[in-house]
C-alpha positions in Angstrom: 0.0 0.0 0.0 2.8 2.3 0.9 4.6 1.5 -2.3 1.5 2.4 -4.4 1.1 5.7 -2.6 4.7 6.6 -3.3 4.4 5.7 -7.0 1.2 7.9 -7.2 3.0 10.8 -5.6 5.8 10.5 -8.1 3.5 10.5 -11.1 1.7 13.7 -9.8 5.0 15.4 -9.3 6.1 14.5 -12.8 2.8 15.7 -14.3 3.1 19.0 -12.3 6.6 19.5 -13.6 5.4 18.8 -17.2 2.6 21.4 -16.8 5.1 23.9 -15.5 7.3 23.3 -18.5 4.3 23.7 -20.9 3.0 26.8 -19.1 6.6 28.3 -19.1 6.9 27.5 -22.9 3.5 29.1 -23.5 4.5 32.2 -21.5 7.7 32.5 -23.5 5.7 32.0 -26.7 3.1 34.6 -25.7 5.9 37.0 -24.8 7.7 36.4 -28.1 4.5 36.8 -30.0 3.5 40.0 -28.2 7.0 41.4 -28.7 6.9 40.5 -32.4 3.5 42.1 -32.7 4.7 45.2 -31.0 7.7 45.3 -33.4 5.5 44.8 -36.4 3.0 47.4 -35.2 5.9 49.9 -34.6 7.3 49.2 -38.1 3.9 49.6 -39.7 3.4 52.9 -37.8 6.8 54.0 -38.8 6.1 53.1 -42.4 2.8 55.0 -42.5 4.4 58.0 -40.9 7.2 57.9 -43.5 4.7 57.7 -46.3 2.6 60.5 -44.8 5.7 62.7 -44.6 6.6 61.9 -48.2 3.1 62.8 -49.3 3.3 66.1 -47.4 6.7 66.7 -49.0 5.2 66.1 -52.5 2.4 68.6 -51.7 5.0 71.1 -50.7 6.9 70.6 -53.9 3.7 70.9 -56.0 3.1 74.3 -54.5 6.7 75.5 -55.0 6.8 74.2 -58.6 3.5 76.0 -59.4 4.9 79.3 -58.2 8.3 79.4 -59.9 8.9 81.7 -62.8 11.7 80.6 -65.0 13.6 83.5 -66.7 13.5 84.4 -70.4 15.9 82.2 -72.4 15.4 79.0 -70.3 16.2 76.0 -72.4 16.7 72.3 -71.6 20.5 73.1 -71.4 20.1 75.6 -68.5 16.8 74.4 -67.0 18.2 72.8 -63.9 20.5 75.8 -63.0 17.7 78.3 -63.6 15.3 76.1 -61.6 17.8 76.1 -58.7 18.1 79.9 -58.9 14.4 80.6 -58.7 13.7 78.0 -56.1 16.5 79.5 -54.0 14.9 82.9 -54.3 11.7 81.4 -53.0 13.0 79.2 -50.2 16.4 80.3 -49.0 16.2 82.0 -45.6 12.9 80.4 -44.7 12.3 78.3 -41.6 11.9 75.2 -43.8 15.5 75.6 -45.1 17.2 76.6 -41.9 20.8 77.3 -42.6 20.8 75.3 -45.9 20.7 77.0 -49.3 19.4 75.5 -52.6 22.0 74.9 -55.3 22.8 72.6 -58.2 25.1 69.7 -57.2 26.1 67.7 -60.1 22.8 67.0 -61.9 20.5 67.3 -59.0 18.8 70.0 -56.8 18.5 69.0 -53.2 15.9 70.5 -50.8 16.9 71.4 -48.2 20.2 69.6 -48.9 21.5 66.1 -49.8 21.5 65.1 -46.1 19.2 67.5 -44.4 15.5 67.2 -43.7 12.4 69.5 -43.5 10.3 68.7 -40.4 6.7 67.9 -40.9 5.7 67.1 -37.3 7.9 67.9 -34.3 5.9 65.5 -32.1 6.5 62.3 -34.2 9.7 63.5 -35.9 8.2 63.0 -39.3 10.3 64.8 -42.0 11.1 64.8 -45.7 13.7 65.8 -48.3 13.3 66.4 -52.0 15.5 66.0 -55.1 14.9 67.4 -58.5 16.5 65.9 -61.6 15.9 66.4 -65.3 14.7 64.0 -67.9 17.6 64.0 -70.4 17.3 66.6 -73.2 13.8 67.6 -72.3 12.0 70.3 -70.3 10.6 67.6 -67.9 11.7 67.7 -64.3 11.5 64.7 -62.0 10.8 65.3 -58.3 11.6 62.6 -55.8 10.5 63.0 -52.2 11.7 60.8 -49.4 9.8 60.8 -46.1 11.0 59.5 -42.7 9.0 58.8 -39.6 11.5 59.9 -36.9 10.9 56.4 -35.4 13.9 54.3 -36.3 15.4 54.5 -39.8 12.3 53.7 -41.8 12.0 55.8 -45.0 9.7 55.7 -48.0 10.1 57.6 -51.3 7.7 58.7 -54.0 8.4 60.2 -57.4 6.5 62.2 -60.0 7.3 64.0 -63.3 6.6 67.8 -63.7 6.1 69.5 -67.0 5.8 73.2 -68.0 2.2 74.4 -67.5 0.5 75.8 -70.5 -0.3 79.4 -69.6 -0.5 81.7 -72.6 0.2 85.4 -72.2 -1.4 88.1 -74.2 0.5 91.0 -72.5 3.8 91.1 -70.6 4.7 94.6 -69.4 8.1 94.2 -67.8 7.9 97.4 -65.7 4.1 97.8 -65.6 0.8 97.1 -67.2 -2.3 99.4 -67.2 -5.6 98.4 -68.6 -8.6 100.7 -68.7 -11.9 101.4 -70.5 -13.4 98.2 -72.0 -10.0 96.6 -72.5 -10.0 92.8 -72.1 -7.9 89.7 -72.8 -8.8 86.1 -73.8 -7.3 83.4 -75.9 -7.6 81.1 -78.9 -5.5 78.5 -80.7 -4.4 79.4 -84.2 -3.6 75.8 -85.0 -7.4 75.0 -84.6 -8.7 77.9 -86.6 -9.1 81.7 -86.7 -10.1 83.7 -83.6 -13.9 83.6 -83.3 -14.3 80.2 -84.9 -14.9 78.8 -81.5 -15.7 80.2 -78.0 -12.8 82.3 -76.7 -10.5 80.7 -74.1 -9.4 82.0 -70.7 -5.7 81.8 -71.2 -5.3 85.5 -71.8 -2.9 86.0 -68.9 -0.9 89.1 -68.2 2.3 89.5 -66.2 4.7 92.2 -65.0 7.7 92.7 -62.7 5.8 95.8 -61.5 2.3 96.5 -60.5 -0.7 95.7 -62.7 -3.5 98.3 -62.6 -7.0 97.6 -64.0 -9.7 100.2 -64.2 -13.2 100.8 -65.5 -14.6 97.6 -66.9 -11.2 96.1 -67.9 -11.2 92.3 -67.7 -8.4 89.7 -67.8 -9.7 86.3 -68.8 -6.7 84.5 -67.3 -4.1 85.2 -64.6 -2.8 88.6 -63.6 0.7 88.1 -62.1 2.5 91.2 -60.7 6.1 91.3 -59.7 7.4 90.0 -56.4 6.2 92.2 -53.6 4.0 94.1 -56.1 0.2 93.9 -56.5 -2.8 93.8 -58.8 -4.8 97.0 -58.3 -8.5 96.6 -59.3 -10.5 99.8 -59.6 -14.1 100.3 -60.4 -15.6 97.0 -61.8 -12.3 95.7 -63.3 -11.8 91.9 -62.8 -9.5 88.9 -63.2 -10.9 85.4 -63.7 -7.7 83.6 -62.8 -4.9 83.9 -60.3 -3.6 87.2 -58.8 -0.4 85.7 -57.5 2.9 87.5 -57.5 5.8 86.2 -59.5 8.4 84.4 -57.4 11.3 86.3 -59.0 11.9 89.0 -61.6 11.5 88.0 -65.3 14.4 89.1 -67.4 14.0 89.9 -71.1 17.2 90.8 -73.0 17.3 93.7 -75.4 17.0 93.0 -79.1 20.3 92.8 -81.1 20.2 93.4 -84.8 21.6 90.5 -86.8 24.9 91.2 -88.5 23.7 89.8 -91.9 20.8 88.3 -93.7 18.5 91.3 -93.3 17.0 93.6 -95.9 16.9 97.3 -95.0 13.6 98.9 -96.0 14.4 102.3 -94.5 11.3 104.4 -93.7 7.9 102.8 -94.4 5.1 105.4 -94.6 1.7 104.5 -96.0 -1.8 106.0 -95.7 -3.5 104.2 -98.6 -3.0 101.6 -101.2 -1.9 98.0 -101.1 1.5 96.5 -100.8 2.3 92.8 -101.2 5.5 91.9 -99.5 7.3 88.5 -99.6 8.4 86.8 -96.4 11.9 87.4 -95.1 13.9 89.3 -92.5 13.6 93.1 -92.7 14.9 96.2 -90.9 12.5 99.2 -90.8 13.8 102.5 -89.5 10.5 104.2 -89.0 7.1 102.5 -89.6 4.0 104.8 -90.0 0.8 103.2 -91.3 -2.5 105.1 -91.3 -5.7 105.7 -93.2 -6.7 102.7 -95.4 -3.2 101.3 -96.0 -3.1 97.6 -96.6 -0.1 95.3 -96.3 -0.2 91.6 -97.3 2.7 89.4 -96.2 3.0 86.5 -98.6 5.3 84.5 -96.4 6.6 84.3 -92.8 8.3 87.5 -91.8 10.6 88.8 -89.0 10.8 92.6 -88.7 13.2 94.7 -86.7 11.9 98.2 -85.8 14.7 100.7 -85.3 13.3 104.1 -84.2 9.5 104.3 -84.3 6.3 102.3 -84.8 2.9 103.9 -85.4 -0.3 102.1 -86.7 -3.6 104.0 -86.8 -6.9 104.4 -88.7 -8.3 101.5 -90.6 -5.0 99.9 -91.6 -5.2 96.3 -92.7 -2.1 94.0 -92.1 -2.6 90.5 -93.3 -0.1 88.1 -91.7 0.8 85.0 -93.7 -1.9 82.4 -93.1 -3.3 84.9 -90.5 -1.0 83.2 -88.0 0.9 85.2 -85.3 4.0 83.0 -85.5 4.4 84.1 -89.1 4.8 87.8 -88.2 7.5 88.3 -85.5 8.3 91.9 -84.7 11.5 92.8 -82.7 11.9 96.3 -81.4 15.5 97.6 -81.0 16.4 99.6 -77.8 16.4 102.7 -79.9 12.6 102.5 -80.4 11.4 104.1 -77.2 7.6 104.3 -78.0 5.2 102.3 -80.1 1.5 103.2 -80.7 -1.4 101.3 -82.1 -4.8 102.9 -82.4 -7.8 103.0 -84.6 -9.9 100.0 -85.8 -7.1 97.9 -87.2 -6.2 94.3 -86.3 -2.6 93.4 -85.4 -1.6 89.8 -85.8 1.9 88.8 -84.6 4.4 88.1 -81.8 5.8 91.5 -80.7 8.9 91.6 -78.6 9.8 95.1 -77.3 11.6 94.9 -73.9 12.9 98.5 -74.2 9.7 100.0 -75.7 6.7 101.7 -74.1 3.6 100.3 -75.8 0.3 102.2 -76.1 -2.8 100.5 -77.5 -6.1 102.3 -77.8 -9.2 102.7 -79.9 -10.7 99.4 -80.9 -7.5 97.6 -82.0 -7.6 93.8 -81.9 -4.3 92.1 -81.1 -3.9 88.4 -81.9 -0.7 86.9 -80.5 1.3 88.5 -77.8 3.1 91.7 -76.8 6.1 91.8 -74.6 7.2 95.4 -73.9 8.8 97.6 -71.2 5.4 99.1 -70.3 2.0 98.5 -71.7 -0.9 100.9 -71.5 -4.0 99.3 -73.1 -7.4 101.0 -73.3 -8.5 99.3 -76.6 -12.0 97.7 -76.6 -11.0 95.4 -79.4 -9.4 92.8 -77.1 -5.9 91.2 -76.7 -6.2 87.6 -77.8 -3.4 85.3 -76.7 -2.5 82.5 -79.1 -2.1 79.2 -77.3 -0.1 77.9 -80.3 2.7 80.3 -79.6 5.6 78.8 -77.7 6.2 80.3 -74.2 8.6 83.2 -74.4 11.7 81.3 -73.4 10.5 81.3 -69.8 7.5 82.4 -67.8 6.8 78.7 -67.2 5.6 77.3 -63.9 5.5 73.6 -63.5 2.7 71.2 -62.9 2.7 67.5 -62.0 1.8 64.7 -64.4 -0.4 62.5 -62.2 0.0 59.3 -64.3 3.8 59.3 -63.4 3.2 59.0 -59.7 5.2 56.0 -58.3 6.6 54.7 -55.1 10.3 53.9 -55.4 12.9 52.3 -53.2 
């Protein structure tokens, strides 16, 4: 009997020890599982924070790229350096940049720097950095934003292409623009037909390094972008349908230089009646005075250089080749201080006059674009920007191409 009791006690002790081992193993397993779950949860939280920081950074870059104003003469060859300059003008010295400054390092622009970060949330430590590169031999910029959570070393990166936005300009007055009376702007696309063949567009934007002043019933169907620190002044019932956002940096337009050769000198051109049919080519005109019922028919694409004066008035008719602004380019030399256009005539062309004060009045219609030192426009005929004209070597802001959005390593 005693031996049986002893054997039973031994079995109970053995089973108790086995249960202790099992419970200990389960406890270790539960601890390991809980610890793993905590690590996974922490990693997931860190990953989500990093992605949120990256998305915030991309929103930041969308805003900055929409507000840049690239200078006249920007080409794929100098796109990155010009972009670095204008972004630096916008961001350097701000709290986001700290002591860093934007520059071009190799073939990339780093914001705020190659190793620095812009903080999104001081509580979580979320932050981001951005890099801008260029798609080879194009005007496309590639923006890569890397977000970090501040918890561990987890980062996530997103990338998207940005291309020049298509904002046509009817008037660019480098020093100032004044519109009054019933003056207005709108747009059309000469590659799709003549003006009036379809409803006018709202790309008749205007821009200046100075103030823009609109009075009476003047209306801009498009953006009105004054210079940095300047403003759009709206008097009476004048209006702007688009943005009234200051340029991020001054736009620079170089003076016209007369070609050394390949140009025909027409001297003074004065007409008040009659018809002239002129072949396309490159011409220098010392003084241009057209009035009355004078009619000029250009039978081919033409580039004109105006030396001293330009005056078009009355019922003058100027027929550009194929009625297309790109086929009548007029460059005003620095010696032409003032140009006037009044009456009931229609002017078709791309006019570049960075040293000339332009006055437009009467009921003149302008199809194409005017870039001048100053522009005073009171014409009721309308300034009609041509969407088919290339941007004037700059004036581009950048907008994202949503289909190129991608998460990268």
